ROLO-414636 format. One record per residue (C-alpha): residue number from 1; residue in one letter; x, y, z. Coordinates in steps of 0.001 Angstrom, whole numbers, plus 500000, padded with zeros to 6 digits. Each point is the difference from the previous one (the first is absolute). Layout:
<atoms>
+-----+------+--------+--------+--------+
: seq : type :      X :      Y :      Z :
+-----+------+--------+--------+--------+
: NUM :    a :      X :      Y :      Z :
...
+-----+------+--------+--------+--------+
</atoms>
This chain:
<atoms>
+-----+------+--------+--------+--------+
: seq : type :      X :      Y :      Z :
+-----+------+--------+--------+--------+
:   1 :    m : 499781 : 499897 : 500127 :
:   2 :    r : 501435 : 503209 : 498665 :
:   3 :    r : 500706 : 502645 : 502771 :
:   4 :    k : 498245 : 503588 : 500448 :
:   5 :    g : 503407 : 501618 : 499936 :
:   6 :    s : 501409 : 498448 : 497134 :
:   7 :    l : 496975 : 501096 : 498154 :
:   8 :    l : 500190 : 503334 : 500856 :
:   9 :    r : 503714 : 500219 : 498749 :
:  10 :    e : 499151 : 498426 : 496873 :
:  11 :    l : 497401 : 502241 : 499208 :
:  12 :    p : 502185 : 503042 : 498785 :
:  13 :    v : 501788 : 497862 : 497803 :
:  14 :    l : 496742 : 498515 : 498516 :
:  15 :    v : 498637 : 503384 : 499007 :
:  16 :    i : 503059 : 501103 : 498421 :
:  17 :    v : 499780 : 496722 : 498083 :
:  18 :    a : 496561 : 500977 : 498825 :
:  19 :    l : 500780 : 503463 : 499134 :
:  20 :    l : 502623 : 499181 : 498034 :
:  21 :    v : 498048 : 497045 : 497876 :
:  22 :    s : 497271 : 502327 : 499669 :
:  23 :    l : 502370 : 502767 : 498463 :
:  24 :    f : 501417 : 497210 : 497975 :
:  25 :    i : 496825 : 499263 : 498600 :
:  26 :    k : 499078 : 503551 : 499450 :
:  27 :    s : 503097 : 500842 : 498104 :
:  28 :    f : 500225 : 496610 : 498111 :
:  29 :    l : 496586 : 498256 : 499535 :
:  30 :    v : 496691 : 501640 : 500946 :
:  31 :    q : 498868 : 503545 : 500956 :
:  32 :    f : 496555 : 501088 : 500919 :
:  33 :    f : 498323 : 503148 : 498559 :
:  34 :    y : 496143 : 501721 : 500798 :
:  35 :    i : 498179 : 501036 : 496723 :
:  36 :    p : 498857 : 503366 : 500538 :
:  37 :    s : 498264 : 500783 : 496720 :
:  38 :    g : 497802 : 498219 : 497405 :
:  39 :    s : 502525 : 500397 : 496951 :
:  40 :    m : 500174 : 496180 : 499966 :
:  41 :    e : 496546 : 499337 : 500301 :
:  42 :    n : 498471 : 497452 : 499660 :
:  43 :    t : 503262 : 497823 : 500178 :
:  44 :    l : 500617 : 501693 : 503381 :
:  45 :    q : 497706 : 501914 : 502177 :
:  46 :    i : 500606 : 503217 : 502506 :
:  47 :    q : 501246 : 498719 : 503123 :
:  48 :    d : 501067 : 496834 : 498642 :
:  49 :    r : 503464 : 498673 : 501778 :
:  50 :    v : 501861 : 498067 : 497450 :
:  51 :    a : 503447 : 498203 : 499702 :
:  52 :    v : 502618 : 500740 : 497963 :
:  53 :    n : 502552 : 497614 : 499065 :
:  54 :    r : 503443 : 501612 : 499806 :
:  55 :    l : 502316 : 497210 : 499003 :
:  56 :    p : 499404 : 500520 : 496144 :
:  57 :    f : 500688 : 503123 : 500132 :
:  58 :    t : 503881 : 499810 : 501212 :
:  59 :    s : 500735 : 499394 : 496258 :
:  60 :    r : 497569 : 503032 : 499074 :
:  61 :    h : 498245 : 497169 : 497876 :
:  62 :    i : 496190 : 501466 : 499311 :
:  63 :    s : 497484 : 498670 : 497489 :
:  64 :    r : 497407 : 501289 : 498260 :
:  65 :    g : 496569 : 499596 : 501864 :
:  66 :    d : 502042 : 500136 : 503340 :
:  67 :    v : 498008 : 502142 : 503044 :
:  68 :    v : 502905 : 501478 : 501569 :
:  69 :    v : 500537 : 502212 : 502698 :
:  70 :    f : 502915 : 503194 : 499661 :
:  71 :    r : 500858 : 502838 : 502041 :
:  72 :    d : 498932 : 503241 : 498655 :
:  73 :    p : 502103 : 500688 : 496244 :
:  74 :    a : 499847 : 503846 : 499967 :
:  75 :    n : 497702 : 501461 : 502313 :
:  76 :    w : 496895 : 498395 : 498756 :
:  77 :    l : 498284 : 500142 : 503624 :
:  78 :    p : 499366 : 503032 : 502191 :
:  79 :    e : 502349 : 499862 : 503156 :
:  80 :    i : 498545 : 498625 : 502976 :
:  81 :    s : 501340 : 500385 : 503900 :
:  82 :    d : 498755 : 497809 : 503247 :
:  83 :    t : 498307 : 502307 : 501787 :
:  84 :    s : 499301 : 497307 : 502950 :
:  85 :    s : 500542 : 502083 : 503418 :
:  86 :    n : 499886 : 496890 : 502010 :
:  87 :    k : 503906 : 498813 : 500711 :
:  88 :    v : 499333 : 496441 : 500804 :
:  89 :    i : 497725 : 499358 : 496452 :
:  90 :    a : 502984 : 502107 : 498177 :
:  91 :    k : 502483 : 497350 : 501504 :
:  92 :    v : 497499 : 497183 : 498927 :
:  93 :    k : 500062 : 501115 : 496590 :
:  94 :    s : 504035 : 500445 : 500072 :
:  95 :    g : 500075 : 496377 : 501301 :
:  96 :    l : 497699 : 498543 : 497194 :
:  97 :    v : 501963 : 501891 : 497114 :
:  98 :    a : 503049 : 498655 : 501372 :
:  99 :    v : 498659 : 496494 : 499918 :
: 100 :    g : 498189 : 500207 : 496676 :
: 101 :    i : 496290 : 500162 : 501109 :
: 102 :    l : 499636 : 503870 : 499065 :
: 103 :    p : 501705 : 501386 : 496986 :
: 104 :    n : 502234 : 502854 : 500674 :
: 105 :    p : 498067 : 503396 : 500010 :
: 106 :    a : 503146 : 501732 : 498957 :
: 107 :    k : 499680 : 497985 : 496710 :
: 108 :    q : 496865 : 500632 : 498175 :
: 109 :    y : 498788 : 496775 : 498029 :
: 110 :    l : 498047 : 499212 : 497245 :
: 111 :    v : 498072 : 497073 : 498409 :
: 112 :    k : 499301 : 499373 : 496072 :
: 113 :    r : 500487 : 497540 : 497290 :
: 114 :    a : 503282 : 499938 : 497821 :
: 115 :    i : 498714 : 500058 : 496735 :
: 116 :    g : 503151 : 500722 : 497943 :
: 117 :    v : 503673 : 498758 : 500792 :
: 118 :    a : 503185 : 501417 : 498513 :
: 119 :    g : 499943 : 499904 : 496427 :
: 120 :    d : 496494 : 499683 : 499780 :
: 121 :    h : 497988 : 502284 : 497496 :
: 122 :    v : 496197 : 501041 : 501676 :
: 123 :    i : 497457 : 501522 : 497988 :
: 124 :    c : 496592 : 501116 : 500854 :
: 125 :    c : 497703 : 499418 : 498265 :
: 126 :    t : 499245 : 497539 : 496996 :
: 127 :    k : 496993 : 500279 : 497827 :
: 128 :    e : 498282 : 497721 : 502450 :
: 129 :    g : 500968 : 502353 : 502730 :
: 130 :    l : 502739 : 497521 : 501943 :
: 131 :    l : 503623 : 500591 : 500673 :
: 132 :    s : 502449 : 498542 : 497851 :
: 133 :    v : 503252 : 498519 : 501311 :
: 134 :    n : 502831 : 499618 : 497273 :
: 135 :    g : 497264 : 499984 : 497519 :
: 136 :    t : 497986 : 497430 : 501468 :
: 137 :    p : 496214 : 501484 : 501950 :
: 138 :    i : 499948 : 498538 : 503168 :
: 139 :    t : 496526 : 499016 : 501855 :
: 140 :    e : 500012 : 500923 : 503464 :
: 141 :    p : 497490 : 497994 : 502072 :
: 142 :    y : 500842 : 502111 : 503309 :
: 143 :    i : 499042 : 503349 : 498920 :
: 144 :    f : 497008 : 501589 : 502041 :
: 145 :    e : 496751 : 499350 : 498748 :
: 146 :    a : 498535 : 502652 : 497506 :
: 147 :    n : 503647 : 501293 : 499762 :
: 148 :    k : 501742 : 500577 : 496680 :
: 149 :    p : 503833 : 498965 : 499549 :
: 150 :    s : 500806 : 503463 : 499873 :
: 151 :    d : 498342 : 503118 : 499387 :
: 152 :    m : 503223 : 501680 : 499544 :
: 153 :    n : 501701 : 499243 : 496604 :
: 154 :    f : 503972 : 499303 : 500457 :
: 155 :    d : 502698 : 498640 : 497731 :
: 156 :    i : 503289 : 499000 : 502349 :
: 157 :    t : 502869 : 497820 : 500274 :
: 158 :    v : 501002 : 498695 : 503469 :
: 159 :    p : 504039 : 500803 : 500200 :
: 160 :    k : 502469 : 497445 : 501788 :
: 161 :    g : 499749 : 500028 : 503830 :
: 162 :    k : 496261 : 501237 : 499967 :
: 163 :    i : 496437 : 498691 : 499534 :
: 164 :    w : 496739 : 501658 : 499218 :
: 165 :    v : 497249 : 499698 : 502399 :
: 166 :    m : 496081 : 500221 : 499826 :
: 167 :    g : 497125 : 499645 : 502787 :
: 168 :    d : 497073 : 497444 : 499346 :
: 169 :    h : 497870 : 502444 : 500682 :
: 170 :    r : 500711 : 502183 : 497036 :
: 171 :    g : 497523 : 502654 : 500701 :
: 172 :    a : 501519 : 500697 : 503282 :
: 173 :    s : 503461 : 499463 : 500056 :
: 174 :    a : 503002 : 502592 : 499693 :
: 175 :    d : 502239 : 497917 : 498342 :
: 176 :    s : 503078 : 500242 : 497380 :
: 177 :    r : 497589 : 501487 : 497614 :
: 178 :    y : 499656 : 502853 : 501650 :
: 179 :    h : 503561 : 500854 : 501253 :
: 180 :    q : 501639 : 499839 : 496522 :
: 181 :    e : 501499 : 503480 : 500674 :
: 182 :    d : 501960 : 499012 : 502965 :
: 183 :    v : 503608 : 499105 : 499951 :
: 184 :    n : 499692 : 495985 : 499267 :
: 185 :    g : 497388 : 500790 : 497346 :
: 186 :    g : 497018 : 498625 : 502112 :
: 187 :    m : 502103 : 496660 : 500347 :
: 188 :    v : 500638 : 498437 : 503286 :
: 189 :    p : 503975 : 499273 : 500790 :
: 190 :    l : 500838 : 496184 : 500623 :
: 191 :    s : 501943 : 501552 : 503253 :
: 192 :    r : 496634 : 501243 : 501322 :
: 193 :    v : 498411 : 496476 : 499677 :
: 194 :    t : 499035 : 498400 : 503466 :
: 195 :    g : 498328 : 496664 : 498735 :
: 196 :    r : 497332 : 498001 : 498353 :
: 197 :    v : 496742 : 499863 : 501483 :
: 198 :    f : 499115 : 496336 : 500530 :
: 199 :    a : 496758 : 499751 : 502551 :
: 200 :    v : 497541 : 502082 : 501466 :
: 201 :    i : 500040 : 498761 : 503840 :
: 202 :    w : 497730 : 502559 : 501267 :
: 203 :    p : 497138 : 500748 : 500874 :
: 204 :    f : 498653 : 496123 : 500323 :
: 205 :    k : 497471 : 500486 : 497261 :
: 206 :    n : 502409 : 500710 : 497524 :
: 207 :    i : 502777 : 497749 : 500421 :
: 208 :    a : 501094 : 499427 : 496329 :
: 209 :    y : 503347 : 498687 : 498091 :
: 210 :    i : 500934 : 502526 : 497416 :
: 211 :    p : 501009 : 497940 : 496951 :
: 212 :    q : 502676 : 500962 : 497691 :
: 213 :    i : 498641 : 500719 : 496677 :
: 214 :    d : 502001 : 499963 : 496519 :
: 215 :    l : 498708 : 502827 : 498026 :
: 216 :    v : 501559 : 499235 : 496815 :
: 217 :    k : 500126 : 496273 : 499057 :
+-----+------+--------+--------+--------+
</atoms>
């Protein structure tokens, strides 16, 4: 039978090991994010919590159709500040950020779908009203009901090291289309990508696996 004193001596070590494992998971495997807007409906709902796979992005490999989380590439979002006046709550939030349960509020994140990767020529729209990638019209079953692939015409080629992203709720997504005048031409640098969304983990009624989709077969 283990003595109480022995357990108390081991507890700090167990806590440290648990934190190190959590930090490893956050840094290289899985991180969790909260969905604050409807720009990815109906694939992702407002207030969904999603799990993001970081592992494939150590090599910066992204496929067309991946739903990705990325840090704000060029002031796409307004600045926010933590207005919490409760020191205890602030410390708890800091702890949750450190172990990867909450994202770092100093680094604002967005979630969109990768439509074009390096070298892709993406055009909107064809005579049928579809997006075209490298001359091939693509069907997008994930687009929000009654939305068009895009109300805005564009003709872009994705440079090396970047991706072109769009929200599934095209009528409510200020995505790459709306930032073509920024320093990246509306693209998202691969260095800003955190990972691929692979599951909704909360709320319970929305739990789902988010599959990868091959847009150009």
